[in-house]
N, C-alpha and C positions, 0 to 999 in steps of 0.2 A: 851610755847606751842611748840610743835615739828612740824615742817613743813613736811608733808608728800607729796610725789608725787604718784599720782595714775596713773597706767598704765593699759591699758587694751589691750591684755589680760595680765593677771599677769605673771611674769617672771617665776615663779616656776612651772606653769602648763605645761604639756607636749603637744606638737602640734601633731595632727594626721598627719600621713604621706600622701601625696596626692596619689590617686589611679591612676593606670596606665591602666585605662579602655580603653584609645585610643590605646595602644599597644595590649591589649587583643581583643579588636574589630578587629584590623587588622589581627591578627592570625586567628580569627573565620572566616573573610571574605576570607582569603587566603585558609583556609581548605574547605570552601564551594566551592570555585572556582576549587579546585583540585578534589573534589568528582564530581562535575559537568562534569569536563573534562573527568574524568574516566568513568562516567556513559554514556557518548556519544561516547566512543571510540571503544566499542565492539558491535558486532552484531553476530547473529547466523542464519545459513541457514539450513532448513530441507534437508533431503536426497531427497525429491520430487521437490526441487526448485533449481534455480540458482539466484544469486543476480547481478544486474548490478550496479557498483559503479560509481558515476558521481563526478567529482571534478570541482566545480564551473559550473555545468551544462554540462560539456563535459565528454563523456563516457571514463574512464580510465581502467576499469578492469571488468571482468566477473568472478565470484567466485562460487565455488561449495559448497557442504555441509560442515558444520563445524563452528567453531568459528573463527571470523576474526577481524582484526584491521582496523579502519577508522580514519581519521582526525576529530577532535571534532568541535563543534560549527557550524554545517551546512557547513563546508568546503567541505566534502564529503557527499554525500546523497546515500542511499542504496534502490534499489527498487527490491523486490522479485518477481519472476515470477515462476509459477508452470510449469515445463517442463517435468517431469516424470510421468504426470498424463493425462489420457485421458479426454478431456472435450468435451461437446456435445452441440450442437444447435438443438433445436426442432422447427420444422415448422408445423403449423396447429394445434398443441396442446401443452400443457405445463404439465409436470408431477408436481404434487403437493402431497406431502406426507400427508398433513392435509386433503385432500379430501377423501370422501368415495369411490369415483369411481376410485381413483388412478390417475386420471389426471384432469386437469382444463380446462373447455370447454371455458373459458374467452378468450383464445388466439384466435385471429382472424383466421377464417378458410382459408385454401389455396384453393381457388376456381380457376380452371384453365380450359381453353378451349382446347379441343382435336382437332386433325387434321381433324375430321369429324364434327366439331362444336357442340359437346356435352360438358357439363359443369361437372367436376369431382371435388370432395373434395380430396385433396392430403395431407396426414399426413406422415411425415418422420423425421428422425433426422440424424445428421452427427456427427461423432466423429473425434476430431482432437487432435494433440499434438504440442505443441510449440517447434520448433527446434532451433530457434534463438531468445533468449530473447531480445537482443538489438534491432532487427528489429521489434519485436512484441511490444515493448514499444514505439519506437521512429519513427517507420515507417509510422504510421498514428495515427489519434486521437481516432477512434473507431475501432479497428480491428475486434471485434466481429460482429458489425454491417456491416462492409464491406463484411466479409465472409458470413454473412446471406443473403445479397443482391446478391452476386455471385451465391450462391447455389440456391436461388429462381430463378434467371434468367436462369440457366442452366437446372433447372427442367421444368421450363415453356417452354423452347426450345425443350426438349425432349418430353414433353406430347403434345406440340402443333404440332408436327410432326408425332404422332402416332394416331392410331384409338382408340377408346374408349374401345374396347375389349382388346386390348394389355395393356392398362393402368391398 
Protein backbone atom coordinates (compact mmCIF):
# COMPACT_ATOMS: atom_id res chain seq x y z
CA UNK A 1 0.00 0.00 0.00
CA UNK A 2 1.17 3.41 -0.89
CA UNK A 3 1.07 6.10 1.65
CA UNK A 4 -0.44 9.20 0.28
CA UNK A 5 -0.49 12.55 1.95
CA UNK A 6 -3.49 14.62 1.33
CA UNK A 7 -3.10 18.34 1.28
CA UNK A 8 -5.73 20.90 0.98
CA UNK A 9 -5.73 22.82 -1.28
CA UNK A 10 -3.98 20.64 -3.77
CA UNK A 11 -0.56 21.91 -4.80
CA UNK A 12 -1.20 21.83 -8.50
CA UNK A 13 -4.28 24.13 -8.40
CA UNK A 14 -3.63 27.80 -9.03
CA UNK A 15 -4.45 30.29 -6.27
CA UNK A 16 -6.54 33.37 -7.22
CA UNK A 17 -4.67 36.59 -6.67
CA UNK A 18 -6.00 38.71 -3.80
CA UNK A 19 -8.03 41.68 -4.98
CA UNK A 20 -6.73 45.16 -4.38
CA UNK A 21 -10.14 46.53 -3.47
CA UNK A 22 -8.77 48.61 -0.62
CA UNK A 23 -6.47 50.48 -2.98
CA UNK A 24 -9.29 50.98 -5.50
CA UNK A 25 -11.62 52.22 -2.77
CA UNK A 26 -8.95 54.72 -1.70
CA UNK A 27 -8.65 56.06 -5.25
CA UNK A 28 -12.42 56.39 -5.55
CA UNK A 29 -12.61 58.27 -2.23
CA UNK A 30 -9.81 60.60 -3.36
CA UNK A 31 -11.60 61.25 -6.68
CA UNK A 32 -14.88 62.05 -4.87
CA UNK A 33 -13.00 64.42 -2.55
CA UNK A 34 -11.38 66.23 -5.50
CA UNK A 35 -14.74 66.54 -7.32
CA UNK A 36 -16.42 67.89 -4.16
CA UNK A 37 -13.60 70.38 -3.72
CA UNK A 38 -13.86 71.59 -7.31
CA UNK A 39 -17.65 71.82 -7.11
CA UNK A 40 -17.48 74.15 -4.10
CA UNK A 41 -14.64 76.34 -5.39
CA UNK A 42 -16.47 78.31 -8.09
CA UNK A 43 -19.39 80.71 -8.02
CA UNK A 44 -20.95 83.07 -10.53
CA UNK A 45 -22.37 86.52 -10.00
CA UNK A 46 -24.99 88.07 -12.31
CA UNK A 47 -24.51 91.52 -13.79
CA UNK A 48 -27.27 92.87 -11.49
CA UNK A 49 -25.58 91.56 -8.36
CA UNK A 50 -22.52 91.91 -6.17
CA UNK A 51 -21.24 89.13 -3.94
CA UNK A 52 -19.94 89.59 -0.42
CA UNK A 53 -17.27 86.99 0.36
CA UNK A 54 -16.72 86.06 3.99
CA UNK A 55 -13.83 83.98 5.30
CA UNK A 56 -14.71 82.31 8.60
CA UNK A 57 -17.47 84.92 9.02
CA UNK A 58 -15.34 88.01 8.37
CA UNK A 59 -15.92 90.05 5.20
CA UNK A 60 -12.85 89.72 2.99
CA UNK A 61 -14.01 90.80 -0.47
CA UNK A 62 -16.84 92.23 -2.55
CA UNK A 63 -16.90 90.90 -6.10
CA UNK A 64 -18.75 91.99 -9.21
CA UNK A 65 -20.22 90.08 -12.14
CA UNK A 66 -18.45 87.02 -13.48
CA UNK A 67 -17.04 83.66 -12.43
CA UNK A 68 -14.96 83.72 -9.26
CA UNK A 69 -12.91 81.38 -7.07
CA UNK A 70 -13.46 80.74 -3.37
CA UNK A 71 -11.93 78.43 -0.81
CA UNK A 72 -13.85 75.14 -0.52
CA UNK A 73 -15.71 73.32 2.25
CA UNK A 74 -17.30 76.35 3.87
CA UNK A 75 -14.07 78.21 4.57
CA UNK A 76 -15.37 81.05 2.43
CA UNK A 77 -19.08 81.82 2.10
CA UNK A 78 -20.64 83.94 -0.65
CA UNK A 79 -23.83 86.00 -0.26
CA UNK A 80 -25.23 87.68 -3.36
CA UNK A 81 -27.10 91.00 -3.21
CA UNK A 82 -29.11 92.66 -5.99
CA UNK A 83 -27.49 96.09 -6.31
CA UNK A 84 -28.30 97.22 -9.85
CA UNK A 85 -32.03 96.63 -9.47
CA UNK A 86 -34.63 98.99 -8.11
CA UNK A 87 -36.52 97.27 -5.31
CA UNK A 88 -39.75 98.59 -3.86
CA UNK A 89 -41.61 98.66 -0.60
CA UNK A 90 -45.39 99.01 -0.78
CA UNK A 91 -47.37 100.44 2.11
CA UNK A 92 -51.16 100.31 2.34
CA UNK A 93 -51.44 97.78 -0.47
CA UNK A 94 -49.55 94.92 -2.05
CA UNK A 95 -49.49 94.19 -5.76
CA UNK A 96 -50.30 90.62 -6.56
CA UNK A 97 -49.98 89.35 -10.10
CA UNK A 98 -52.45 86.53 -9.41
CA UNK A 99 -55.20 88.87 -8.26
CA UNK A 100 -57.87 89.93 -10.73
CA UNK A 101 -57.82 93.49 -9.34
CA UNK A 102 -54.08 93.86 -9.81
CA UNK A 103 -53.48 94.37 -6.11
CA UNK A 104 -54.05 92.45 -2.92
CA UNK A 105 -56.23 94.16 -0.34
CA UNK A 106 -55.03 91.86 2.45
CA UNK A 107 -52.21 94.30 3.26
CA UNK A 108 -53.15 96.31 6.33
CA UNK A 109 -54.43 99.73 5.37
CA UNK A 110 -52.29 102.71 6.33
CA UNK A 111 -54.77 104.81 8.25
CA UNK A 112 -53.27 108.08 9.39
CA UNK A 113 -54.59 111.12 11.18
CA UNK A 114 -54.15 114.52 9.56
CA UNK A 115 -53.33 117.84 11.20
CA UNK A 116 -57.05 118.76 11.40
CA UNK A 117 -57.92 115.39 13.03
CA UNK A 118 -59.34 113.61 10.00
CA UNK A 119 -58.46 110.00 9.18
CA UNK A 120 -57.13 109.18 5.72
CA UNK A 121 -56.01 105.98 4.05
CA UNK A 122 -52.57 106.40 2.55
CA UNK A 123 -51.27 104.03 -0.10
CA UNK A 124 -47.79 104.53 -1.53
CA UNK A 125 -44.61 102.79 -2.50
CA UNK A 126 -40.94 103.62 -2.32
CA UNK A 127 -38.26 102.41 -4.69
CA UNK A 128 -34.74 101.94 -3.42
CA UNK A 129 -31.44 100.58 -4.61
CA UNK A 130 -28.75 98.94 -2.47
CA UNK A 131 -25.50 100.91 -2.69
CA UNK A 132 -23.37 99.05 -0.13
CA UNK A 133 -23.98 95.28 -0.07
CA UNK A 134 -21.79 94.73 3.00
CA UNK A 135 -23.76 97.21 5.12
CA UNK A 136 -27.04 95.88 3.68
CA UNK A 137 -26.23 92.32 4.79
CA UNK A 138 -24.49 92.95 8.08
CA UNK A 139 -25.66 96.41 9.20
CA UNK A 140 -28.92 95.11 10.67
CA UNK A 141 -30.96 91.92 10.84
CA UNK A 142 -33.95 93.09 8.78
CA UNK A 143 -33.05 96.07 6.59
CA UNK A 144 -36.34 96.04 4.64
CA UNK A 145 -38.40 96.12 7.84
CA UNK A 146 -36.31 98.97 9.25
CA UNK A 147 -36.71 100.94 6.01
CA UNK A 148 -40.47 100.24 6.02
CA UNK A 149 -40.79 101.54 9.59
CA UNK A 150 -38.74 104.67 8.81
CA UNK A 151 -40.84 105.43 5.74
CA UNK A 152 -44.09 104.98 7.65
CA UNK A 153 -42.83 107.21 10.43
CA UNK A 154 -41.88 110.01 8.05
CA UNK A 155 -45.14 109.81 6.10
CA UNK A 156 -47.12 109.88 9.37
CA UNK A 157 -45.12 112.95 10.37
CA UNK A 158 -45.93 114.74 7.10
CA UNK A 159 -49.60 113.68 7.05
CA UNK A 160 -50.01 114.61 10.72
CA UNK A 161 -48.77 118.13 10.11
CA UNK A 162 -50.92 118.94 7.05
CA UNK A 163 -54.64 119.52 6.47
CA UNK A 164 -56.83 116.83 4.95
CA UNK A 165 -57.26 118.75 1.68
CA UNK A 166 -53.51 118.89 1.11
CA UNK A 167 -53.13 115.20 1.82
